[in-house]
C-alpha positions as CSV (number, residue, x, y, z in Angstrom):
1,X,6.0,6.1,19.7
2,X,9.3,2.7,19.2
3,X,8.8,0.1,17.7
4,X,6.2,-2.1,15.0
5,X,3.4,-0.6,15.0
6,X,0.1,-1.8,13.0
7,X,-2.8,-0.5,12.1
8,X,-3.3,3.6,12.3
9,X,-1.5,5.5,14.9
10,X,-3.4,8.3,17.1
11,X,-1.2,11.0,18.2
12,X,-3.2,12.7,20.8
13,X,-0.3,14.1,23.3
14,X,2.8,15.9,22.1
15,X,5.2,13.3,21.5
16,X,8.6,11.6,19.3
17,X,7.3,8.6,16.5
18,X,10.3,6.1,15.6
19,X,10.2,2.7,14.2
20,X,7.7,1.2,12.2
21,X,4.1,2.7,11.8
22,X,2.4,-0.1,9.2
23,X,-0.9,2.3,8.9
24,X,-1.6,6.5,8.7
25,X,-0.8,8.7,11.8
26,X,-2.9,11.0,12.4
27,X,-1.7,14.1,15.1
28,X,-4.4,16.3,17.0
29,X,-4.8,19.2,17.1
30,X,-2.2,21.1,19.9
31,X,-0.2,18.6,19.1
32,X,4.2,19.0,18.1
33,X,4.7,15.5,16.9
34,X,8.4,14.3,15.8
35,X,8.2,10.8,13.3
36,X,11.4,10.0,12.5
37,X,10.5,6.1,11.0
38,X,8.6,5.0,8.6
39,X,5.2,5.6,8.2
40,X,3.8,2.8,6.1
41,X,0.1,5.4,5.6
42,X,-1.1,9.1,4.9
43,X,0.4,11.8,8.1
44,X,-3.0,13.6,8.9
45,X,-2.0,16.1,10.6
46,X,-5.7,18.7,12.0
47,X,-5.7,22.2,12.7
48,X,-3.0,23.5,14.6
49,X,-0.6,20.9,14.7
50,X,2.8,20.7,14.5
51,X,4.4,17.8,12.4
52,X,8.8,18.2,11.7
53,X,9.3,14.8,9.7
54,X,12.7,13.1,9.0
55,X,12.5,10.1,8.2
56,X,9.7,8.0,5.7
57,X,6.7,8.7,4.4
58,X,4.6,6.2,2.3
59,X,1.9,7.5,1.9
60,X,0.9,11.2,1.5
61,X,0.9,14.0,3.8
62,X,-2.5,15.4,4.7
63,X,-3.1,18.9,6.4
64,X,-5.3,20.6,7.5
65,X,-4.0,23.2,8.6
66,X,-1.4,22.6,11.5
67,X,2.2,23.0,11.1
68,X,4.5,20.6,8.8
69,X,8.1,20.3,8.2
70,X,9.9,18.1,6.0
71,X,13.0,17.0,5.2
72,X,13.3,13.1,4.8
73,X,11.3,12.0,2.1
74,X,8.2,11.2,0.9
75,X,6.5,8.6,-1.9
76,X,3.0,9.3,-1.7
């Protein structure tokens, strides 16, 4: 996903998020997602999901049993 996205974004398949998300990003179970953009809300990681964040998250990272790697900035 690239560009501007108003509202929440549900990642239900492997992929990359770059650009700006005005809401939360929800990473569904079993998905592998890279985030290099700016997230205005939270990143919610479901069980068995994998997330690599090198961008900026204004909210929190809520991990429900996934794998999270952060090399960017989390403000929440």
